[in-house]
N, C-alpha and C positions, 0 to 999 in steps of 0.2 A: 251055315258056316262059310266064312270067306276063305277061299283056298289060296289065293296068291298073296305073298308077303308084301308088306308096306314098307318101302324104303324111305326113311326119314332123312338121314344124311349118311356120310361115309362110315360113321361109327354106330349108328342106331338103325336097326332093321327089326320091325315087328313081324313075327311069324304069322302065317295065315291062321293057324289053329288058335291064336290068342284073340282073334277078332270074331265076333258073332254078329250076324246081320239078321234083322227081322223086317219083313215087308208088311206095311199096314196101309189102309186106305188114307188118302190125303184129301184135304180140302182145297179150296182155291180154284184157279182156272183149269179148264180141261173138259168142260161140258159133261156129257154122260160118261165119258171115260173115267172121271173121278169116282163115280159110283160103282164102277164095275171092276177096275183094276187096282191092285195094291201097288201104288207107285212110290209112296213115301218109304224111306229107309230109316230104321233105328239101328245104329251101330253101337255095339257094346264092347267095351275094352276094360279089363280088370287091371288097373294101374298098380294096385298094391302087390299083386302076386306076379307081375310081369318080370321075366328074367332079362328083357331087352333094355330096361332102364336102370340107371344107378339111383341111389337113395336121394341125392340132391334133386335130380330131375323128377323123381316121383313126387317129392314134397312140393316142388314148384308147380307141377302139373295139377296136383290136387287143389292147390290154392287158386290156380287159374280157372279150374273147372267150375267152381262155385256150386250152383244149384244143379248142374248137370251130373254131379257126383252123388252116388248113393252112399249109405252108411257103410256098406260092405266094401267100398272102394272101387265100384264099377262105374265107369264113365259111360254116359249114354249121349250120343249125338244123333239128333233127328234131322233129317234132310228131306224137305218136300218142296224145294224151290222150283224144280223142273217137272215137266209132264211125264218124262220117261224114267223108268226104274233105274236104268243103267247110269243116266246122268246124275240122278240123286245119289246113287251108290258112290260114284266118283266124287261128288261134292262132300259127302260125309267123310270119306277117307282123306280128302284134301284138308278139311277142317280139323280132323284129328292130327294130321301132319303139322299143320300150323300151330296147334296148341302145344305139341311136344317140342317143336323147334323153339317156340317162345320160352318154354320151361327149361330148355337146354342151354339158353344163352348164359354166358358167364356173368357172375355178379358184378355190379358196377364197382369201380375202384373206391376205396374208402375216402371220405371227405377230409381234406386237409384244413385244419383250423388256421385262419388268417387274422392278423391284427389290422385295425384301420391305420391308414398312413398318418404321419404326423400332420401333414397339411389338412387332411379331412377332419381330424380332431380339432385343430385350431379354427377352421371355418365353422364347425358346429358350435364351438364355445362362443365364438364371436357373434354368430346369429342368435344364440340364446341371450347373450348380454344385451344385444340390440333390442330384442323383444322385451326384455326386462325394462330397459330404459323407456320404451314406448308405453308400457303399462304404468310405470311410475308417473309419467306425465299426465295420465288420465285422472289422477286423484285430485282432491281439493287443494287449491293453493294454500300454502302455509302462511299464516298471518305473522310476518316478521315485524 
């Protein structure tokens, strides 16, 4: 269990009891250390039952999580980038923080419908008629 809380921003703080960490063997660089020490971190966070997030942020976070989310709504972040357990732990917590910050962003403003300008409509129609004239000239000459 992770004991210290994770501060996301001034409105969102995830309590330590909500985060669960599991240490596993990691592959990659590290020599014999890789075979002996569990340095990779699996950070588990139940988004669906978390009291720290509102509904909009929960829904956005579940969309952003993708395959890292289980059917029960538990997010798993695996960090094995570094050789030390502590740095992997910080990396996993930082990645969770980034995901929640991305989910907490306000929605973009709605798109305003615009009409083409009068000049652009006239230029488009002039170009179409010009192409039409060029194609008419490609035909066989009429026998007058």
